[in-house]
N, C-alpha and C positions, 0 to 999 in steps of 0.2 A: 363334655366337661360336666362334672357333678355340681350340685347346688353349692356345696361347701367351697369348691374352687372358685365359683362365680362370686360368692360372698366375700372371699378373701381379696378379690380384685376390685370389686365395685365399692366406692366409698359410700358411706351412709349419707342419706339426704339430710337437709337441715332438720326436717321434722323427726327423722329417726334419731338424730343426735339428741334433740331436746327430749324425746321420749326415753332414751336410754339414760340420760342424766337424771331423770325422774326427780326433778326438783333440786338436784345438787347444783350449787353455783360453780362457776369457773373462776378460780383465783389466780390472777396474773401477778407474777413476782418478777423481780429483776432490778437491776441498777437504775438509778435516776438517768433519764435520757434514753432508756432502752426502747421506749415507745409504748409502754403499757396502757396509757390513757388513750392514745390515738388508735392503737390496734384494738383495744378493748371496746371502744365505741363502735368500731366497724364490725367487730365480731358479734356484739350484741344485736346490731341492726340486722345482720344476716340471719341470725337465729331467731329474731323476733322476740327477744327478751330484754329486760331492763339492764342498764349499765349504772354502776356506781363507782366513784373514786373514793377510796378510804381517806385520802388526805383531805378532800372536801368535807367529808363527814366529820373528821376530827376537828377541822376548823369550825364547823357548825356547832359541834358539841362544846367546844372550848370558848366560842365567841371571839376568837382571835386567829390571826394567820399563823402558819407553822413557824416562820422565822420569829414571830413574836413569842410563841410558846417556848421555843428554844431560848430566847433572850431572857424571858421573865422566869420560867420554871426550870430550864435546863433539859438536857437530853433524856435523863433518867425518867423524869416526870412525863415527858412527851411519849417515851416508849411505853410506859404503863397505860397511858390514855389510848395510844394506838392499839395496844393489845386488846383493851376492852371494846373499842369500836369494832375491830375486825372480828372478834368473837361474836358480837351481836350480828354483824353482817353475815357471817358464815351460817348462823342459825336462822336468820330471817330473810335473807335475799335469795332470790331464785334465778338470778341472771349472771352477769359478768361483774367481777369485783377487781378493780385495779388497786394495787397496794403501793405504799412507799417502799423505797429500796431496803430499809432495815426491818420491815415487818416480819419477813419469813425467818429472821434470825432468832425470833422468840420461840422457844421450845414448845410452849403451850399452844401457840398459833399453829405450829407445824402439826401437832397432834390433832387439833380440831380440823385442820385442813384435810388431813388424811381420812378422818372419820366422816366429814360432812361435804367435801368438795372434790373437784379435780383441780390440782395445782399445775400451772403452766409457767415455766421459766422462759421469759423472753431474753435470750442471751445476746449480748453485743460485745464487740471487742473494744479495747481501750480508746483507739483513735476515733471511732464513731461516737462513743459516749462523750469523750471530751469535746469533740466538735459541737455536739448538741448542747451539753450543759454549760459550756463557756459562753453561750449566747444569753444565758439567763443568770441574773445576779441573786436569785431568790433561793439558792441552795445552801442552807445553813452549814452543812458538813464540809462544804468547799470554801468557806470563808477562812482560809489559812494562808500562810506565807507561800506555801507550795501546793497549789490546788492539784497539779498533775501528780505529784507524789502522793497526796492524800487520796486521790481517785485510785491510783495503782494499789495503795494499801487496802482500800475498801474492797476492790476486786479480789485481791489475794485472800482476804478474810471471808468474804461472802460467797464466792463461787463454789467452794466445796459444799456449803449448806444448800445453796440454790440447786445444786445437782441432785438433791433429794426429791425434787418436784416430780410429779407423775409424768410430765411431758416437757421436753426442751425444744424450743423453736429458736432458730438463729435470726436475729434482726440484722438487716443489711442496709446499705445505702441504696434502697430501691423503693418504689412506691409502697406505702403501707399495705395496700390491698394484696400485694404479693406475699407479704409476711402473713396476712390473714389466710390466704390460700394455703400456705405451708401449715399453719396452725390447724386449719380445718382438716387437712389430710391426716395429720398426726393425731388429732382428737378422734377422728373416725377410727383409726387403727387401734387407739387405746381402748375405746369403748367396745370395739369388736373383741379385743383381747379379754376384757372383763367378762363379756357375754360367753366366751368360749371356756372360761375357767370353771 
C-alpha cells in the first residue's frame, strides 16, 4: 500500500490537526441546545487550545445578560453586537469558538468564517433540541406562546444556512465525547482534503 493510501486511512493526530489549522479557529455553529459549548470545551481540551463562548463574550462586552440585552435593546441591537464580538474573536482567537444559534445567519460573519476559520455545524434533530432547551428558561427566542412551533420555525429558517458550514457533525443523545470523536474524524478528513487541493 502506497503512502497516499495510508494517509487517506490514518486520521491526523491532535498535533497534526493544530499544525494544519495554522492558527485558524474552529467556529462551532448550530441551534441552541445542540451542544456547542459542551462539545467545544471538550474539543479544545483534546487539541490543547483555548475555548471561548461568544455569548459569554457578548455579555461581558455589554455588561448584562443576553435575556436583558434582548429585553432592553431588542434582537436587532443584540445581533449587531454579536456580529462585532464574533468578528473580533475570529481575528484574535486561536482555539475553539462556540456561537449562539443566530450568529451564522449574519452574512458578514459567514464571509469572515470562510476566510479565517473552519466552521463546524453541530446538527441536532427537533426532539433532542426541544428536550434540552425546555429545561432552561433563559432562551429569549423561545419565550413565546408556542415554543415548539417557534423552534420548528427557527430550524426551517436556519438549517439551509447552517448547511454552508465546512463540516457537519450530528449531535445525538449519546455522551458528548462520542460527538467529539465524530467531529475529530470529520475535521481530520477536512484538513487532509485542504492539504490535497
